[in-house]
PLY file of the C-alpha trace (Angstrom):
ply
format ascii 1.0
element vertex 532
property float x
property float y
property float z
element edge 531
property int vertex1
property int vertex2
end_header
-2.13 -28.71 42.50
-1.73 -32.41 41.82
-1.81 -33.75 38.24
-5.39 -35.05 38.54
-6.67 -31.64 39.60
-4.82 -29.99 36.70
-6.26 -32.47 34.18
-9.77 -32.07 35.55
-9.50 -28.29 35.49
-8.20 -28.22 31.91
-10.92 -30.57 30.67
-13.61 -28.55 32.45
-12.30 -25.28 31.01
-11.99 -26.83 27.57
-15.55 -28.14 27.62
-16.84 -24.71 28.59
-14.92 -23.03 25.76
-16.04 -25.66 23.24
-19.70 -25.30 24.22
-19.47 -21.50 23.94
-17.78 -21.74 20.52
-20.50 -24.08 19.25
-23.20 -21.72 20.50
-21.51 -18.91 18.56
-21.23 -21.17 15.51
-17.43 -20.96 15.44
-14.87 -23.79 15.03
-14.29 -25.02 18.56
-10.69 -26.26 17.93
-9.57 -22.69 17.22
-11.39 -21.40 20.31
-9.66 -24.07 22.42
-6.26 -23.15 21.00
-6.80 -19.47 21.81
-8.07 -20.39 25.28
-4.92 -22.43 25.89
-2.76 -19.49 24.82
-4.68 -17.20 27.18
-4.36 -19.65 30.09
-0.62 -19.92 29.49
-0.22 -16.20 30.27
-2.33 -16.22 33.45
-0.34 -16.00 36.67
-0.49 -19.08 38.84
-1.40 -21.48 36.06
0.98 -24.46 36.34
3.16 -25.37 33.39
1.68 -28.27 31.44
4.08 -30.16 29.19
2.63 -32.14 26.31
4.12 -35.62 26.31
4.66 -36.75 22.69
3.95 -40.36 23.68
0.54 -39.26 24.94
-0.23 -37.85 21.49
1.05 -40.73 19.39
-0.10 -43.64 21.54
-3.24 -42.32 23.29
-4.85 -39.42 21.43
-4.03 -40.09 17.78
-5.28 -43.71 17.22
-9.01 -43.09 17.90
-9.02 -39.93 15.73
-7.47 -41.80 12.80
-9.70 -44.82 13.30
-12.91 -42.78 13.39
-11.93 -40.84 10.27
-10.99 -44.05 8.42
-14.22 -45.78 9.46
-16.35 -43.11 7.77
-14.10 -42.77 4.73
-15.73 -43.94 1.53
-13.77 -46.72 -0.16
-15.28 -45.77 -3.50
-14.34 -42.11 -3.21
-10.90 -42.89 -1.78
-10.14 -45.04 -4.83
-11.79 -42.56 -7.19
-9.77 -39.61 -5.88
-6.60 -41.57 -5.13
-4.47 -39.48 -7.51
-5.08 -36.07 -5.84
-4.97 -37.72 -2.39
-1.58 -39.33 -3.01
-0.21 -36.21 -4.71
-1.06 -34.24 -1.57
-0.19 -36.89 1.00
3.21 -37.81 -0.46
4.17 -35.34 -3.18
3.22 -32.21 -1.25
4.78 -33.52 1.98
8.11 -33.97 0.15
7.81 -30.59 -1.59
6.94 -28.78 1.66
9.86 -30.43 3.46
12.26 -29.27 0.73
10.87 -25.72 0.54
10.95 -25.24 4.32
14.51 -26.60 4.43
15.55 -24.13 1.73
13.91 -21.25 3.60
15.71 -22.20 6.81
19.09 -22.51 5.13
18.65 -19.14 3.39
17.23 -17.07 6.27
18.61 -18.67 9.46
22.38 -18.26 9.85
24.24 -21.52 10.39
21.33 -23.90 9.81
22.19 -26.77 7.48
19.96 -28.78 5.13
19.53 -31.74 7.48
18.15 -29.54 10.28
16.01 -27.66 7.77
14.52 -30.93 6.55
13.72 -31.82 10.18
11.52 -28.73 10.45
10.07 -29.32 6.98
9.06 -32.88 7.86
7.51 -31.70 11.13
5.26 -29.04 9.59
4.55 -30.69 6.22
1.51 -32.89 7.05
-1.84 -31.21 7.79
-3.51 -32.58 10.90
-6.36 -35.12 10.78
-8.02 -33.80 13.95
-7.95 -30.21 12.74
-9.12 -31.05 9.23
-12.09 -33.23 10.17
-13.31 -31.13 13.09
-13.22 -27.79 11.22
-14.36 -28.95 7.77
-17.45 -30.79 8.94
-20.50 -28.61 8.81
-19.16 -26.25 6.11
-21.19 -27.92 3.37
-18.16 -28.39 1.13
-18.56 -30.43 -2.08
-18.03 -34.16 -1.66
-14.89 -34.19 -3.82
-13.17 -31.59 -1.62
-14.11 -33.32 1.64
-13.00 -36.75 0.44
-9.69 -35.46 -0.91
-8.85 -33.52 2.25
-9.90 -36.30 4.63
-8.09 -38.89 2.53
-4.96 -36.73 2.57
-5.10 -36.30 6.35
-5.34 -40.07 6.83
-2.07 -40.96 5.13
0.11 -37.84 5.09
1.18 -38.28 8.72
2.91 -41.50 7.72
4.81 -39.71 4.93
5.73 -36.74 7.14
6.85 -38.88 10.08
8.94 -41.06 7.78
10.79 -38.05 6.37
11.11 -36.77 9.94
12.75 -40.00 11.09
15.44 -39.88 8.41
16.01 -36.13 8.77
16.51 -36.41 12.54
18.96 -39.28 12.03
20.89 -37.24 9.47
20.99 -34.18 11.73
22.03 -36.21 14.78
24.66 -38.42 13.10
25.58 -36.54 9.93
25.00 -39.72 7.90
22.25 -40.31 5.31
21.87 -43.25 2.90
19.32 -42.91 0.12
19.18 -46.67 -0.53
18.62 -47.49 3.14
16.00 -44.76 3.36
14.12 -46.14 0.33
14.08 -49.70 1.69
13.05 -48.51 5.13
10.26 -46.37 3.69
8.85 -49.35 1.79
8.81 -51.42 4.98
7.30 -48.61 7.05
4.43 -48.15 4.59
3.83 -51.75 3.51
4.38 -53.14 6.99
1.95 -50.69 8.56
-0.77 -51.47 6.02
-0.18 -55.22 6.39
-0.39 -55.11 10.19
-3.59 -53.05 10.10
-5.24 -55.28 7.49
-4.29 -58.43 9.40
-5.64 -57.18 12.72
-8.77 -55.84 11.05
-9.39 -59.21 9.37
-8.91 -61.07 12.67
-11.30 -58.66 14.39
-13.98 -59.23 11.74
-13.64 -62.97 12.29
-13.86 -62.93 16.10
-16.51 -60.18 16.43
-19.51 -62.58 16.14
-18.27 -64.24 19.33
-18.61 -60.98 21.28
-22.09 -61.03 22.77
-21.82 -58.29 25.39
-22.78 -54.75 24.19
-20.16 -53.00 26.31
-17.44 -55.37 25.13
-18.48 -54.83 21.51
-18.05 -51.07 21.77
-14.83 -51.33 23.77
-13.37 -53.77 21.25
-13.53 -51.15 18.48
-11.26 -48.88 20.55
-8.94 -51.79 21.32
-8.58 -52.47 17.59
-7.34 -48.93 16.90
-4.82 -48.97 19.75
-3.66 -52.52 19.06
-3.08 -51.65 15.38
-0.91 -48.68 16.30
1.07 -50.49 19.02
1.66 -53.61 16.90
2.87 -51.65 13.86
5.17 -49.39 15.88
6.60 -52.45 17.66
7.43 -53.88 14.22
9.03 -50.51 13.29
6.30 -49.91 10.71
3.82 -47.04 10.42
1.29 -47.07 13.24
-0.66 -44.36 11.41
-1.16 -46.50 8.30
-1.97 -49.53 10.45
-4.81 -47.70 12.20
-6.08 -46.32 8.90
-6.00 -49.79 7.28
-7.84 -51.49 10.15
-10.37 -48.62 10.31
-11.06 -48.83 6.58
-11.53 -52.60 6.77
-13.83 -52.30 9.77
-15.88 -49.63 8.03
-16.28 -51.84 4.96
-17.57 -54.83 6.97
-19.54 -52.83 9.55
-22.99 -53.03 7.85
-22.97 -56.84 7.99
-20.98 -57.05 11.23
-22.76 -54.80 13.72
-26.34 -54.99 14.87
-28.54 -51.88 14.82
-28.37 -51.49 18.60
-24.59 -51.96 18.68
-24.12 -49.39 15.93
-26.34 -46.80 17.64
-24.57 -47.33 20.96
-21.08 -47.24 19.42
-21.83 -44.08 17.45
-22.83 -42.21 20.61
-19.76 -43.40 22.52
-17.33 -42.64 19.69
-18.72 -39.15 19.07
-18.31 -38.32 22.75
-14.77 -39.72 22.95
-13.60 -37.95 19.77
-15.02 -34.66 21.02
-13.23 -35.08 24.37
-9.95 -35.98 22.64
-10.18 -32.89 20.45
-10.85 -30.73 23.51
-7.74 -32.08 25.21
-5.58 -31.80 22.09
-6.30 -28.21 21.12
-6.21 -26.72 24.61
-2.90 -28.49 25.27
-1.41 -26.98 22.11
-2.05 -23.47 23.41
-0.58 -24.30 26.81
2.81 -25.22 25.29
3.78 -21.59 24.61
5.84 -21.08 27.82
7.98 -24.14 27.12
8.36 -23.26 23.45
9.46 -19.68 24.12
11.33 -20.27 27.38
14.69 -21.22 25.88
14.91 -18.50 23.23
15.88 -15.53 25.37
19.10 -14.97 23.41
17.36 -14.25 20.10
16.07 -10.78 19.19
12.26 -10.72 19.12
12.18 -9.05 15.70
14.38 -11.77 14.24
12.24 -14.56 15.71
9.08 -12.90 14.40
10.59 -12.62 10.92
11.56 -16.28 10.84
8.12 -17.34 12.06
6.38 -15.27 9.38
8.68 -16.47 6.60
8.39 -20.17 7.49
4.61 -20.00 8.05
4.15 -18.08 4.82
6.29 -20.59 2.95
4.20 -23.52 4.25
0.97 -21.85 3.11
2.42 -20.65 -0.21
3.85 -23.99 -1.34
0.49 -25.67 -0.80
-1.34 -23.03 -2.83
1.28 -23.32 -5.59
1.24 -27.13 -5.56
-2.52 -27.78 -5.82
-3.09 -26.14 -9.21
-0.48 -28.10 -11.23
-1.50 -31.20 -9.23
-5.11 -30.73 -10.28
-4.68 -29.76 -13.94
-1.32 -31.01 -15.21
-2.20 -34.75 -15.13
-5.36 -33.92 -17.11
-3.27 -32.28 -19.80
-0.86 -35.21 -20.00
-3.25 -38.17 -19.88
-6.45 -38.50 -21.89
-7.70 -41.31 -19.64
-7.83 -38.93 -16.69
-9.80 -36.39 -18.74
-12.30 -39.05 -19.74
-12.66 -40.61 -16.29
-12.69 -37.59 -13.96
-14.71 -34.38 -14.12
-12.63 -31.24 -14.37
-12.33 -29.58 -10.93
-13.16 -25.89 -10.86
-10.54 -23.38 -9.79
-12.73 -22.57 -6.80
-12.56 -26.13 -5.54
-8.79 -26.28 -6.04
-8.39 -22.98 -4.17
-10.31 -24.34 -1.15
-8.10 -27.43 -1.08
-5.06 -25.17 -1.14
-6.34 -23.04 1.73
-7.22 -26.00 3.96
-3.76 -27.04 5.15
-4.27 -26.81 8.92
-1.47 -28.08 11.14
-2.08 -29.50 14.58
-0.97 -31.69 17.42
1.00 -34.26 15.39
3.44 -31.56 14.26
3.86 -30.28 17.81
4.35 -33.80 19.20
6.98 -34.51 16.56
8.82 -31.30 17.48
8.68 -32.14 21.18
10.06 -35.60 20.38
13.30 -34.15 19.02
16.32 -35.51 20.89
18.19 -33.12 23.16
21.60 -34.40 22.03
23.26 -35.66 18.86
25.07 -38.97 18.56
28.29 -37.18 19.53
26.82 -35.81 22.77
26.40 -32.25 21.51
23.09 -30.36 21.88
20.70 -31.06 19.02
21.08 -28.11 16.62
18.46 -25.38 16.91
16.06 -27.57 18.92
14.38 -24.67 20.75
14.08 -22.64 17.56
12.52 -25.61 15.74
9.94 -25.85 18.51
9.05 -22.17 18.18
8.79 -22.28 14.40
6.57 -25.38 14.59
4.32 -23.65 17.11
4.13 -20.58 14.87
3.07 -22.66 11.85
0.38 -24.45 13.90
-1.07 -21.26 15.34
-0.97 -19.33 12.07
-2.62 -22.07 10.01
-5.24 -22.95 12.61
-6.18 -19.37 13.47
-5.62 -17.50 10.19
-6.79 -20.21 7.80
-9.28 -21.85 10.14
-11.13 -18.64 11.00
-11.17 -17.41 7.41
-12.18 -20.76 5.88
-15.93 -20.28 6.25
-16.09 -16.71 4.81
-13.56 -17.79 2.18
-15.84 -20.64 1.06
-18.84 -18.28 0.98
-16.90 -15.71 -1.03
-15.95 -18.28 -3.65
-19.62 -19.28 -4.04
-18.97 -22.94 -4.61
-21.78 -24.69 -6.48
-24.06 -26.74 -4.26
-23.13 -30.42 -4.39
-26.25 -32.58 -4.19
-24.60 -35.81 -5.33
-24.84 -37.44 -1.91
-28.53 -36.51 -1.55
-29.23 -37.84 -5.04
-27.48 -41.08 -4.18
-29.54 -41.36 -1.01
-32.79 -40.89 -2.90
-31.82 -43.40 -5.56
-30.75 -45.93 -2.93
-33.94 -45.44 -0.88
-36.05 -45.94 -4.01
-34.12 -49.09 -4.93
-34.31 -50.59 -1.43
-38.02 -49.75 -1.07
-38.71 -51.48 -4.39
-36.89 -54.57 -3.13
-38.95 -54.50 0.06
-42.22 -54.34 -1.91
-41.08 -57.37 -3.92
-40.40 -59.25 -0.68
-43.75 -58.22 0.77
-45.44 -60.12 -2.07
-43.49 -63.24 -1.06
-44.49 -62.79 2.59
-48.14 -62.40 1.59
-48.01 -65.65 -0.34
-46.42 -67.36 2.65
-49.03 -65.87 5.01
-46.35 -64.46 7.36
-48.98 -62.24 9.04
-52.73 -61.61 8.84
-53.91 -59.96 5.58
-54.87 -56.73 7.35
-51.35 -56.40 8.77
-49.71 -57.05 5.41
-52.01 -54.57 3.72
-51.03 -51.86 6.22
-47.33 -52.59 5.74
-47.68 -52.61 1.93
-49.51 -49.28 2.11
-46.70 -47.73 4.13
-43.99 -48.78 1.66
-46.13 -47.90 -1.38
-46.69 -44.37 -0.03
-43.01 -44.11 0.81
-41.96 -45.13 -2.70
-44.32 -42.56 -4.23
-42.99 -39.84 -1.93
-39.34 -40.66 -2.71
-40.02 -40.74 -6.44
-41.68 -37.33 -6.21
-38.70 -35.93 -4.31
-36.32 -37.26 -6.96
-38.32 -35.51 -9.68
-38.82 -32.22 -7.84
-35.67 -31.66 -5.78
-32.37 -33.19 -4.83
-32.67 -32.74 -1.06
-34.11 -35.50 1.10
-36.54 -35.27 3.95
-36.57 -37.65 6.87
-38.61 -40.69 5.86
-41.90 -41.17 7.61
-41.91 -43.69 10.43
-44.36 -46.57 10.66
-46.90 -46.57 13.42
-46.74 -48.70 16.53
-46.49 -52.43 16.00
-49.72 -54.20 16.90
-48.62 -57.85 17.13
-45.63 -60.17 17.32
-46.33 -61.28 13.75
-46.14 -57.68 12.57
-42.84 -57.17 14.42
-41.39 -60.18 12.64
-42.49 -58.84 9.27
-40.96 -55.40 9.93
-37.73 -57.06 11.10
-37.54 -59.11 7.90
-38.23 -56.07 5.70
-35.58 -54.00 7.50
-33.09 -56.77 6.75
-34.06 -56.78 3.06
-33.75 -52.99 2.88
-30.33 -53.04 4.52
-29.07 -55.74 2.17
-30.25 -53.74 -0.84
-28.42 -50.59 0.31
-25.23 -52.49 1.19
-25.35 -54.16 -2.23
-25.43 -50.74 -3.90
-22.47 -49.63 -1.86
-20.55 -52.83 -2.56
-21.04 -52.31 -6.29
-19.87 -48.67 -5.83
-23.15 -47.21 -7.06
-23.42 -45.14 -3.86
-20.77 -43.83 -1.49
-20.36 -44.47 2.22
-21.86 -41.12 3.20
-25.17 -41.96 1.55
-25.09 -45.48 2.94
-24.42 -44.35 6.52
-27.34 -41.90 6.46
-29.77 -44.51 5.16
-28.32 -47.11 7.49
-29.04 -44.91 10.49
-32.73 -44.70 9.56
-32.87 -48.49 9.23
-31.06 -48.86 12.56
-33.60 -46.63 14.31
-36.45 -48.69 12.87
-34.77 -51.95 13.77
-34.05 -50.77 17.31
-37.80 -50.33 17.88
-38.45 -53.95 16.94
-38.07 -56.74 19.45
-38.55 -59.99 17.52
-39.58 -63.04 19.52
0 1
1 2
2 3
3 4
4 5
5 6
6 7
7 8
8 9
9 10
10 11
11 12
12 13
13 14
14 15
15 16
16 17
17 18
18 19
19 20
20 21
21 22
22 23
23 24
24 25
25 26
26 27
27 28
28 29
29 30
30 31
31 32
32 33
33 34
34 35
35 36
36 37
37 38
38 39
39 40
40 41
41 42
42 43
43 44
44 45
45 46
46 47
47 48
48 49
49 50
50 51
51 52
52 53
53 54
54 55
55 56
56 57
57 58
58 59
59 60
60 61
61 62
62 63
63 64
64 65
65 66
66 67
67 68
68 69
69 70
70 71
71 72
72 73
73 74
74 75
75 76
76 77
77 78
78 79
79 80
80 81
81 82
82 83
83 84
84 85
85 86
86 87
87 88
88 89
89 90
90 91
91 92
92 93
93 94
94 95
95 96
96 97
97 98
98 99
99 100
100 101
101 102
102 103
103 104
104 105
105 106
106 107
107 108
108 109
109 110
110 111
111 112
112 113
113 114
114 115
115 116
116 117
117 118
118 119
119 120
120 121
121 122
122 123
123 124
124 125
125 126
126 127
127 128
128 129
129 130
130 131
131 132
132 133
133 134
134 135
135 136
136 137
137 138
138 139
139 140
140 141
141 142
142 143
143 144
144 145
145 146
146 147
147 148
148 149
149 150
150 151
151 152
152 153
153 154
154 155
155 156
156 157
157 158
158 159
159 160
160 161
161 162
162 163
163 164
164 165
165 166
166 167
167 168
168 169
169 170
170 171
171 172
172 173
173 174
174 175
175 176
176 177
177 178
178 179
179 180
180 181
181 182
182 183
183 184
184 185
185 186
186 187
187 188
188 189
189 190
190 191
191 192
192 193
193 194
194 195
195 196
196 197
197 198
198 199
199 200
200 201
201 202
202 203
203 204
204 205
205 206
206 207
207 208
208 209
209 210
210 211
211 212
212 213
213 214
214 215
215 216
216 217
217 218
218 219
219 220
220 221
221 222
222 223
223 224
224 225
225 226
226 227
227 228
228 229
229 230
230 231
231 232
232 233
233 234
234 235
235 236
236 237
237 238
238 239
239 240
240 241
241 242
242 243
243 244
244 245
245 246
246 247
247 248
248 249
249 250
250 251
251 252
252 253
253 254
254 255
255 256
256 257
257 258
258 259
259 260
260 261
261 262
262 263
263 264
264 265
265 266
266 267
267 268
268 269
269 270
270 271
271 272
272 273
273 274
274 275
275 276
276 277
277 278
278 279
279 280
280 281
281 282
282 283
283 284
284 285
285 286
286 287
287 288
288 289
289 290
290 291
291 292
292 293
293 294
294 295
295 296
296 297
297 298
298 299
299 300
300 301
301 302
302 303
303 304
304 305
305 306
306 307
307 308
308 309
309 310
310 311
311 312
312 313
313 314
314 315
315 316
316 317
317 318
318 319
319 320
320 321
321 322
322 323
323 324
324 325
325 326
326 327
327 328
328 329
329 330
330 331
331 332
332 333
333 334
334 335
335 336
336 337
337 338
338 339
339 340
340 341
341 342
342 343
343 344
344 345
345 346
346 347
347 348
348 349
349 350
350 351
351 352
352 353
353 354
354 355
355 356
356 357
357 358
358 359
359 360
360 361
361 362
362 363
363 364
364 365
365 366
366 367
367 368
368 369
369 370
370 371
371 372
372 373
373 374
374 375
375 376
376 377
377 378
378 379
379 380
380 381
381 382
382 383
383 384
384 385
385 386
386 387
387 388
388 389
389 390
390 391
391 392
392 393
393 394
394 395
395 396
396 397
397 398
398 399
399 400
400 401
401 402
402 403
403 404
404 405
405 406
406 407
407 408
408 409
409 410
410 411
411 412
412 413
413 414
414 415
415 416
416 417
417 418
418 419
419 420
420 421
421 422
422 423
423 424
424 425
425 426
426 427
427 428
428 429
429 430
430 431
431 432
432 433
433 434
434 435
435 436
436 437
437 438
438 439
439 440
440 441
441 442
442 443
443 444
444 445
445 446
446 447
447 448
448 449
449 450
450 451
451 452
452 453
453 454
454 455
455 456
456 457
457 458
458 459
459 460
460 461
461 462
462 463
463 464
464 465
465 466
466 467
467 468
468 469
469 470
470 471
471 472
472 473
473 474
474 475
475 476
476 477
477 478
478 479
479 480
480 481
481 482
482 483
483 484
484 485
485 486
486 487
487 488
488 489
489 490
490 491
491 492
492 493
493 494
494 495
495 496
496 497
497 498
498 499
499 500
500 501
501 502
502 503
503 504
504 505
505 506
506 507
507 508
508 509
509 510
510 511
511 512
512 513
513 514
514 515
515 516
516 517
517 518
518 519
519 520
520 521
521 522
522 523
523 524
524 525
525 526
526 527
527 528
528 529
529 530
530 531
């Protein structure tokens, strides 16, 4: 079979498995991983090697960009302490614990090689986290903390990985050089992403073709990664920075039609990327296990269990002091932040799923040291990485939903309440503007009366919902437009409503999740209007 036939067959099989998993209401990334493992054992299936460059330069940028785009600036800043404690503190702690486990249990392995494995398996995966968590109905605080962690922890893990590999390959490590390099990697990546995002915001109004507009959003994510890596900075942080900046300016930047079109394209692409990623992970088993024939199976199994258990255990141990100790030490934190329940902290501890970034990092290990000798324990590091990925994805991923139900987390209606409050505010602004349009005779009185009646009824309905319940129903849609003058009025009112909602988000009175849901309703209304 030629490579194109193999790729087509894998994608077709992956799509079938994903569709079946969705029908059974199961996380499709786990089903794809298991399908890849099953395919790897079938006779006649060609060996498929995962190229690390394919992961870092092709598959990873759009996943990071999409996650950053929908990340709430307000919540990211609000929960920055737990996010940074997980993204940087836990990555360092996991690297050290895994290194200690390796030195203690694996004969002959030194600290440098142990830190290589620790850096590889320390960061949870953005693709796994976002694709499995969505749809579980987790509280907003948990979702924002976990998604925020997954956006920046790859940069921390890959930075530790870079220094650990250099130490293992050369036997030399300089703490001062590592500190300076880390500052450049982080600051340089953020600077490159912010610069490219700012330039994109400036030139976007000149893009008048719908297909070019959508394609340009993909180009921004790839260009951010390539430019930062070329400057020896963090491509991960560059993509996150440009995605966050684009998400902040998107309400004023994109038209309703462009946003609807881009959303459909991006959802399809991200789904396809996830299909490719998770089925490829399962297919790597033959290569991972092929060079370990000299080790006893029982010994390999013991090491896999110990390392995987250590990765899970250190996260569960870390999250509780990280959640409660700062509150005990600083009164300002107690006054500013609500106390997280132990149930919420437990869910955060159990949601440390590893994925394709860890496997790509392991596959990127050099085959030789600086002295020309084989890189120490390279095949074993690959196997242990694979074991951590499979155990966290399958064991934690499959048990996450029943685990959340067992804990009986309180229902979080904060986003729905924000939506209702924002809809009421924006509808009130529209009614104020309708009075101005009536005075200016923008349309015949009968038309204005009908439009005023629609928004008056809508305001009464939203106010009743706010008093009775926290959930929101889909807002009623206006009837068909009867004249060009009426279309113009609806267009103007949609603009006023959008500006009111964006103003609430800019002042941090609502989060991005609430804004995006309301924005979609406005987009659908605006897309029906053809002003002339």
